[in-house]
BALOTI-601631 format. One record per residue (C-alpha): residue in three letters; x, y, z. Coordinates in steps of 0.02 Angstrom, whole numbers, padded with zeros to 5 digits, always signed. Example, Ala and Ser with C-alpha at 12.3 -4.5 7.8 and 13.67 -1.06 7.14 Angstrom:
ALA+00615-00225+00390SER+00684-00053+00357
***
This chain:
MET-02039-03665-01520PRO-02007-03532-01645PRO-01846-03425-01621THR-01847-03284-01533LYS-01797-03102-01600ARG-01628-03120-01506THR-01594-03278-01576LYS-01617-03217-01745GLU-01506-03070-01718ILE-01361-03160-01658TYR-01365-03271-01809LYS-01325-03114-01916TYR-01150-03102-01840PHE-01103-03304-01883ASP-01105-03407-02036GLU-01152-03575-02064THR-01023-03723-02088PRO-01020-03890-02163ASN-01039-03954-01972LYS-01213-03920-01918THR-01148-03912-01747GLU-01033-03761-01775ARG-01046-03580-01832ARG-00895-03470-01900CYS-00896-03278-01815ARG-00903-03149-01966LYS-00791-03042-01851CYS-00643-03143-01804LEU-00675-03304-01912GLN-00661-03421-01746VAL-00768-03568-01760VAL-00888-03588-01622LYS-00974-03741-01566THR-01173-03720-01547CYS-01222-03884-01448GLY-01405-03864-01520ASN-01426-03684-01432THR-01346-03512-01443SER-01269-03491-01281ASN-01097-03528-01345LEU-01126-03377-01475HIS-01188-03258-01346HIS-01021-03303-01228HIS-00897-03277-01362LEU-00983-03107-01415ARG-00961-03068-01226ARG-00786-03123-01224LYS-00711-03079-01397HIS-00825-02930-01463PRO-00903-02828-01295THR-00971-02699-01399THR-01073-02810-01518PHE-01129-02911-01370LYS-01180-02750-01268SER-01290-02691-01427LEU-01374-02859-01425HIS-01389-02860-01238PRO-01410-02673-01180GLU-01496-02723-01020SER-01337-02809-00950GLU-01238-02650-00953ARG-01382-02573-00857SER-01383-02706-00739GLU-01207-02693-00697GLN-01219-02507-00670GLN-01373-02526-00552ALA-01285-02650-00445GLU-01129-02546-00430GLN-01242-02408-00368ALA-01318-02512-00241GLN-01163-02575-00171ARG-01098-02400-00155GLN-01266-02338-00054GLN-01257-02490+00051GLU-01075-02450+00104ASP-01115-02254+00141PRO-01285-02212+00137ASP-01258-02047+00230ASP-01122-01991+00106VAL-01207-01834+00071VAL-01203-01642+00119GLU-01327-01505+00134VAL-01326-01353+00019ASN-01421-01194+00022PRO-01493-01178-00163GLU-01477-00980-00167GLN-01291-00999-00109GLU-01260-01139-00239ALA-01351-01036-00384ALA-01224-00885-00346GLN-01077-01000-00326SER-01108-01080-00485SER-01133-00920-00576SER-00972-00862-00503GLY-00861-01010-00571CYS-00801-01029-00375PRO-00806-01190-00282PRO-00923-01191-00115SER-00816-01154+00022SER-00845-01260+00203THR-00924-01107+00288SER-01055-01069+00155LEU-01109-01252+00151GLN-01148-01244+00343GLN-01259-01084+00331GLY-01436-01060+00273PRO-01591-01172+00272VAL-01560-01336+00217THR-01675-01382+00056SER-01560-01498-00063LYS-01449-01633-00046LEU-01294-01672-00165PRO-01158-01806-00150LYS-00997-01784-00063LYS-00853-01767-00185THR-00713-01850-00094LEU-00584-01977-00135SER-00594-02142-00077GLN-00532-02317-00113PRO-00600-02407-00266LEU-00691-02565-00234LEU-00604-02732-00236LYS-00714-02778-00382GLU-00672-02630-00480SER-00480-02651-00455VAL-00493-02836-00503LYS-00589-02786-00662TYR-00474-02654-00711GLN-00337-02749-00700ARG-00398-02903-00796ALA-00461-02787-00926TYR-00256-02765-00978GLN-00225-02963-00957GLY-00261-03086-01100GLY-00411-03046-01196GLY-00464-02902-01079ASP-00564-02763-01160ARG-00431-02639-01140GLU-00306-02760-01200ARG-00391-02780-01367ALA-00427-02610-01377ILE-00250-02551-01359ASN-00180-02704-01469ASP-00311-02644-01609ALA-00252-02463-01584PHE-00070-02512-01595LEU-00104-02610-01760PHE-00186-02476-01836MET-00039-02362-01803ILE+00084-02491-01860THR-00009-02490-02039LYS-00046-02312-02052ASP+00099-02237-02010HIS+00207-02358-02105MET+00308-02419-01947PRO+00410-02569-01955PHE+00361-02732-01851ARG+00527-02723-01756THR+00444-02549-01672VAL+00400-02672-01530GLU+00581-02704-01480LYS+00656-02528-01491GLU+00703-02458-01317GLY+00606-02285-01341PHE+00447-02368-01382ARG+00442-02489-01238HIS+00488-02361-01110PHE+00333-02254-01171ALA+00231-02396-01153LYS+00282-02436-00993VAL+00246-02254-00926ALA+00091-02233-01014LEU+00025-02398-01006PRO+00101-02490-00868LEU-00006-02626-00864TRP-00002-02666-01054LYS+00107-02794-01094VAL+00193-02754-01289PRO+00162-02885-01401ASP+00321-02971-01475ARG+00345-02950-01668LYS+00271-03117-01710LYS+00120-03087-01630VAL+00095-02911-01710VAL+00118-03014-01868ARG-00012-03136-01831GLN-00147-02997-01761LEU-00110-02898-01927GLU-00141-03072-02028SER-00316-03092-01926LYS-00354-02904-01956TYR-00329-02908-02135LEU-00442-03070-02145ALA-00589-02998-02049LEU-00587-02832-02140SER-00559-02896-02316VAL-00720-03026-02280ASP-00824-02845-02262VAL-00749-02777-02414LYS-00800-02939-02504SER-00975-02914-02455LYS-00984-02741-02516LEU-00906-02805-02698LYS-01031-02949-02710THR-01180-02815-02688ALA-01094-02704-02804ASP-01191-02703-02994SER-01018-02641-03077VAL-00849-02622-03028CYS-00705-02533-03116LEU-00514-02577-03104THR-00361-02493-03123THR-00194-02590-03138ASP-00004-02532-03174ILE+00169-02609-03139TRP+00292-02546-03014LYS+00469-02580-02984ASP+00556-02578-02806THR+00719-02500-02854SER+00792-02568-02683ASN+00759-02740-02693SER+00725-02765-02899ARG+00563-02830-02872SER+00415-02796-02991TYR+00244-02782-02928LEU+00070-02775-03010GLY-00060-02662-02930ILE-00231-02677-02935THR-00374-02564-02864ALA-00562-02577-02873HIS-00699-02431-02884TYR-00874-02460-02843ILE-01028-02363-02798VAL-01084-02380-02616ASP-01246-02278-02590ASP-01218-02108-02658HIS-01039-02100-02665LEU-00890-02171-02737GLU-00765-02305-02645SER-00607-02364-02685THR-00519-02538-02627ILE-00337-02584-02652LEU-00357-02793-02715SER-00174-02824-02720VAL+00000-02786-02748THR+00064-02950-02832TYR+00249-02979-02827LEU+00291-03037-03008LYS+00412-03178-03018ASP+00386-03211-03191ARG+00406-03113-03352HIS+00301-02980-03387THR+00201-03029-03535GLY+00023-03003-03573GLU-00027-03174-03542ASN+00057-03187-03379LEU-00021-03010-03314LYS-00188-03081-03373ALA-00175-03230-03248HIS-00127-03127-03118ILE-00279-03006-03145GLU-00396-03157-03156GLU-00324-03245-02999THR-00350-03069-02905LEU-00530-03072-02968LYS-00551-03250-02907GLN-00476-03204-02741TRP-00604-03054-02714GLU-00754-03161-02786ILE-00786-03018-02924GLN-00873-03095-03075LEU-00823-03044-03244ILE-01000-02981-03282GLN-00983-02845-03149LEU-00817-02771-03230THR-00870-02609-03315ALA-00700-02564-03370ILE-00510-02590-03344VAL-00394-02443-03345THR-00213-02454-03395ASP-00071-02346-03463GLY-00027-02376-03626ALA+00102-02506-03619ASP+00070-02660-03729ASN+00090-02782-03604ILE-00051-02716-03492CYS-00153-02670-03628ASN-00174-02833-03698ALA-00195-02906-03534ALA-00341-02794-03494LYS-00423-02828-03663GLY-00412-03016-03624ILE-00511-03009-03487VAL-00650-02871-03533LYS-00654-02957-03718SER-00686-02789-03796ASP-00605-02640-03839TYR-00729-02503-03778ARG-00715-02589-03598HIS-00520-02545-03587LEU-00468-02360-03554TRP-00312-02286-03578CYS-00264-02171-03431CYS-00320-02003-03499ALA-00199-01907-03374HIS-00049-02011-03444ARG-00095-01946-03636LEU-00099-01761-03573ASN+00065-01789-03503LEU+00127-01856-03662VAL+00048-01707-03752VAL+00139-01585-03642THR+00306-01657-03636ALA+00306-01661-03826ALA+00241-01494-03841LEU+00384-01419-03726GLU+00516-01498-03850CYS+00441-01394-03992ASP+00580-01239-03990GLU+00760-01254-03947VAL+00743-01074-03863LEU+00617-01142-03748ILE+00719-01308-03709VAL+00876-01190-03666ALA+00780-01078-03553ILE+00721-01229-03450LYS+00889-01303-03440LYS+00929-01122-03369ILE+00807-01135-03237GLU+00841-01322-03186SER+01035-01264-03182LEU+00995-01116-03059ILE+00870-01231-02950GLU+01009-01351-02931PHE+01142-01221-02884PHE+01022-01152-02746ARG+00990-01328-02682SER+01172-01389-02691SER+01243-01222-02603GLY+01201-01178-02427PRO+01258-00990-02431ALA+01158-00945-02585ALA+00998-01046-02507ASP+01008-00949-02350ALA+01031-00782-02434LEU+00877-00833-02562LYS+00771-00856-02395GLU+00834-00703-02307ALA+00801-00617-02463GLN+00611-00656-02469GLY+00571-00619-02283GLU+00424-00703-02202LYS+00332-00756-02354PHE+00461-00890-02412LEU+00442-00993-02562LYS+00550-01148-02606LEU+00593-01176-02780ILE+00515-01323-02847LYS+00621-01456-02938TYR+00552-01553-03086SER+00515-01730-03073PRO+00489-01848-03228THR+00369-01960-03120ARG+00254-01815-03081TRP+00133-01747-03192ASN+00157-01561-03226SER+00287-01539-03126LYS+00385-01444-03271PHE+00249-01333-03277LYS+00250-01300-03088MET+00437-01259-03093ILE+00427-01149-03217LYS+00280-01054-03123ARG+00358-01051-02962PHE+00534-00967-03038LEU+00435-00835-03121GLU+00355-00793-02953LEU+00538-00782-02882ASN+00632-00730-03034ASP+00664-00538-02952VAL+00727-00614-02802VAL+00846-00760-02887THR+00931-00629-03005ARG+00952-00514-02858VAL+01038-00655-02753ALA+01119-00745-02897LEU+01216-00586-02937GLN+01298-00596-02765PHE+01379-00762-02814PRO+01500-00768-02952GLY+01482-00953-02966SER+01309-00953-03006PRO+01244-01009-03170SER+01194-00903-03312LEU+01036-00797-03282LEU+00885-00779-03398THR+00868-00637-03530ALA+00712-00533-03543CYS+00661-00630-03704GLU+00675-00804-03619ILE+00581-00737-03475GLN+00432-00690-03590ILE+00432-00846-03675LEU+00419-00940-03513ARG+00261-00825-03454ASP+00184-00878-03622ALA+00219-01060-03589VAL+00137-01044-03428ASN-00026-00967-03499CYS-00029-01120-03610LEU+00021-01257-03485ARG-00101-01190-03354PRO-00264-01273-03437MET-00170-01435-03456ASP-00148-01430-03265GLU-00321-01394-03236ALA-00370-01523-03350THR-00278-01651-03261GLU-00322-01592-03083ASN-00499-01629-03139LEU-00482-01792-03198CYS-00357-01863-03075GLY-00502-01881-02936GLU-00561-02045-02867LYS-00686-01982-02748PHE-00800-01914-02889VAL-00865-01957-03054SER-00722-01934-03181ALA-00756-02032-03344SER-00898-01933-03401LEU-00782-01763-03390VAL-00661-01823-03527ILE-00748-01788-03669PRO-00806-01613-03606LEU-00642-01568-03533ILE-00552-01597-03691ASN-00682-01487-03800CYS-00662-01360-03664LEU-00470-01373-03663LYS-00460-01359-03853LYS-00565-01200-03861ASP-00467-01121-03703LEU-00307-01155-03810THR-00376-01084-03965LYS-00427-00916-03881LEU-00252-00893-03808ILE-00149-00746-03878PRO+00036-00776-03846VAL+00142-00633-03858THR+00312-00710-03927ASP+00343-00830-04071THR+00391-00975-03966GLY+00235-00955-03866LYS+00130-00965-04029LEU+00222-01123-04085LEU+00192-01198-03922LYS+00014-01166-03938VAL+00011-01229-04099THR+00093-01393-04055LEU-00007-01435-03906ILE-00174-01412-04010ASP-00083-01536-04148GLU-00026-01656-04023MET-00204-01662-03934GLU-00288-01700-04121ARG-00169-01849-04150ALA-00265-02014-04152ASP-00171-02100-04020ARG-00205-01946-03903PHE-00379-01878-03904GLY-00418-01850-04080LEU-00550-01995-04080VAL-00601-01988-03897GLU-00768-01971-03955ASN-00762-02134-04040HIS-00745-02220-03874VAL-00911-02293-03816ALA-00900-02300-03656LEU-00835-02112-03627MET-00963-02063-03743ILE-01113-02159-03643ALA-01041-02088-03482MET-01051-01905-03552THR-01213-01942-03614LEU-01290-02006-03461ASP-01221-01877-03342PRO-01359-01743-03314ARG-01225-01602-03325PHE-01183-01632-03517LYS-01274-01748-03596ARG-01255-01725-03785ILE-01205-01538-03788HIS-01017-01576-03804ALA-01048-01715-03940GLU-00960-01649-04095ASN-00966-01814-04194PRO-01152-01863-04219ILE-01108-02019-04278ALA-01005-02069-04104PHE-01158-02008-04014SER-01286-02102-04111ARG-01163-02259-04088ALA-01174-02228-03902CYS-01372-02211-03897THR-01381-02376-03984LYS-01285-02462-03854ILE-01389-02376-03719ASN-01549-02432-03803GLU-01477-02610-03827GLU-01437-02621-03641ILE-01598-02552-03585LYS-01689-02685-03692CYS-01574-02817-03599LEU-01641-02745-03444GLU-01818-02730-03476ALA-01817-02911-03523ILE-01812-02957-03341ARG-01897-02797-03278LYS-02097-02799-03252ASN-02223-02653-03206ALA-02090-02527-03178LYS-02160-02370-03110LYS-02134-02198-03163THR-02144-02038-03086THR-02084-01862-03111ASP-01984-01735-03007LYS-02052-01560-02989GLU-01953-01446-03081LYS-01835-01309-02991PRO-01793-01141-03050GLN-01607-01146-03097LYS-01477-01004-03031GLU-01363-00929-03141GLU-01178-01015-03120GLU-01025-00924-03105VAL-00887-01022-03176THR-00720-00980-03204GLY-00561-01074-03283ILE-00591-01190-03437TRP-00763-01241-03388ARG-00830-01060-03445HIS-00841-01139-03615HIS-00976-01271-03548ILE-01069-01141-03476GLU-01083-01050-03645LEU-01135-01210-03735LYS-01271-01251-03586LYS-01340-01067-03626ALA-01347-01094-03820HIS-01423-01253-03808GLY-01550-01238-03646GLN-01696-01194-03773SER-01660-01324-03903GLN-01662-01458-03783GLU-01846-01439-03717GLY-01946-01565-03826ALA-01809-01632-03919MET-01850-01792-03987ILE-01733-01909-04072GLY-01797-02037-04170GLY-01770-02242-04139LEU-01722-02195-03948HIS-01803-02275-03801GLN-01941-02183-03712GLU-01822-02171-03554LEU-01683-02114-03646LYS-01802-01980-03745LEU-01865-01922-03591TYR-01701-01904-03503LEU-01623-01814-03663SER-01774-01691-03669GLU-01755-01620-03486PRO-01651-01462-03459LEU-01465-01481-03407SER-01423-01488-03217ASP-01295-01357-03151SER-01125-01390-03119SER-01142-01439-02924THR-01271-01601-02967ARG-01192-01766-02907PRO-01238-01877-03041ILE-01234-02032-02940GLN-01371-01947-02820PHE-01449-01886-02980TRP-01495-02054-03031ASN-01520-02139-02851LEU-01655-02015-02839ARG-01746-02051-03011LYS-01741-02247-03001GLU-01930-02241-03007VAL-01932-02117-03161PHE-01794-02204-03262PRO-01769-02388-03198SER-01674-02461-03333LEU-01581-02312-03393SER-01531-02267-03195LYS-01456-02445-03195ILE-01355-02403-03351ALA-01296-02239-03293LEU-01225-02289-03134LYS-01136-02436-03224TYR-01029-02305-03319LEU-01015-02181-03215THR-00910-02300-03108ILE-00785-02297-03223THR-00626-02176-03185ALA-00533-02075-03309THR-00372-02119-03252SER-00247-02256-03174VAL-00208-02132-03043PRO-00259-02235-02905SER-00124-02363-02946GLU+00006-02223-02943ARG-00048-02180-02783LEU-00050-02359-02712PHE+00131-02371-02773SER+00181-02218-02682THR+00114-02314-02526CYS+00209-02461-02579GLY+00357-02341-02593ASP+00342-02279-02403ILE+00328-02456-02343LEU+00471-02531-02429THR+00611-02407-02344ASP+00779-02473-02289ASP+00709-02506-02124ARG+00602-02648-02194ASN+00712-02701-02323ARG+00691-02892-02274LEU+00495-02873-02272ASP+00416-03026-02350PRO+00351-02975-02516TYR+00184-03072-02498LYS+00152-02961-02339LEU+00149-02803-02455PRO-00022-02820-02509GLN-00095-02851-02333LEU-00001-02693-02282CYS-00063-02583-02422PHE-00249-02644-02402LEU-00247-02606-02202HIS-00164-02428-02235SER-00314-02384-02351MET-00428-02419-02219THR-00516-02266-02123VAL-00528-02274-01924ILE-00729-02293-01947GLN-00686-02456-02064TRP-00554-02517-01943THR-00664-02518-01782SER-00825-02572-01863
***
């Protein structure tokens, strides 16, 4: 007898095992004996995964509801009252409940259930209590929500032993038995295994995966960790996943780091052919490890945000007058932070619109720019308050204030560029070359007032032109391909024709490799839509000017030696700045069957290693003084579970 539709459906939730009489549940990984039929599989879903069971057996929930309604009607069939429809309409419009006298007046034309308090049925009481017992629906739901709170809010495991929490649980959920620490740990491990299986399935189906990695040191326990995150495309958007936070016991050599990364790839079943690129900072050991894995320079990318930060740091040391002015700001900020009366006076002087002074942090990019900018906003108030305290530090002169204003104008484009590059939910690799070109032009057009400001401007441009910064950024093949295959930019920012030609050659080679295994590709064309005039401010306005200048020359442009798909794509007009590149290529897979696959591959690359930096911020929130005895091997599980959303957690 052929299997029924329901039998086929239930096999989607179970995997085969070497033993043919057993199957493994995909949700909780428990092994269930089949005994030649699917009865045990259905029973397992009903006990352990009631939501899935109800979706597979919708008639079971309906039958229970019908049985309860029939039982109620048998117990009290006359439990109805008669209501006049005219009085009912008048009372419902006025928002008042019906009175006892009004219910007795007028002709009888309809019947409504009588709303009276009654004792619950014995069946309902037993069902309600069993839901909070071991394996009950309510217990599982509450435990699952409690685990989510533990991981999302960085709460220690011993929360279940705290008197305040136990009292709250007893009052709010008297029937819920609070699990002990060991049970919480076991449940978290089971949840990690279940959710990691879902992520592994996504990674298996992903054509391209980009990794970011960095090393972080926990100063409280003097332990070092290697953080690795993965980035890949799901449908029309980018997704990020924390793969591991590996505790490093050995020396941080390139070979050792390479071994740890390869072990993580093996654990998550990521093939080397799926790796598009690895993004790191500029440390030699991590760079050597990444290059040893990808086996090529263009598939390793140095974090562009790190390079921008190095440019700014070097430029701010160009003049002694600027250094002295910044030190004065830091002294004044420290004075107001350490003096209670001065801080209170500053707050009172500002009134309702209170702004805090920002302190410089060497680990936060552009924090010096934000410190100077905020100080200039509060300069008048700070000066007025500081004069009231004889022990306050030296104030800034008018010349120093003007120098700092020039510095803010020079550093503002750098801050905007960093913000544009540091996202992980949108395409960023294709932004690097256009953003650097726009940044250079924006700096060139600046007109500082002071000599120090002019020197700062020149120093910023010179630092960016260095070969180890952004002077040779167009020679990076992966970044040039990503920009070329972004419909918003294509080739208008390619100032180096040789680098652009090299990228096109690489695209041609990859198209030929794909066409070797692709046959009978269908091609269609999209209807052209009228483009609206774009209004863009900031450093991106230079891109709009270039786009207008190249608008006419793009039409009908043919480049010799290029594949037909690439020629057709480059001859089309540029898309507007609101276009989402991933969605653009997903909609044009029929027109560009090979080129779309290559575009999605390179658009997966992230321009910075910021995701790893954010991962270490999460690690710092977890490894607090309350959790100084946490096993370092549980840290990756907690970080992974913390990154899950409510939808991912409950699905």
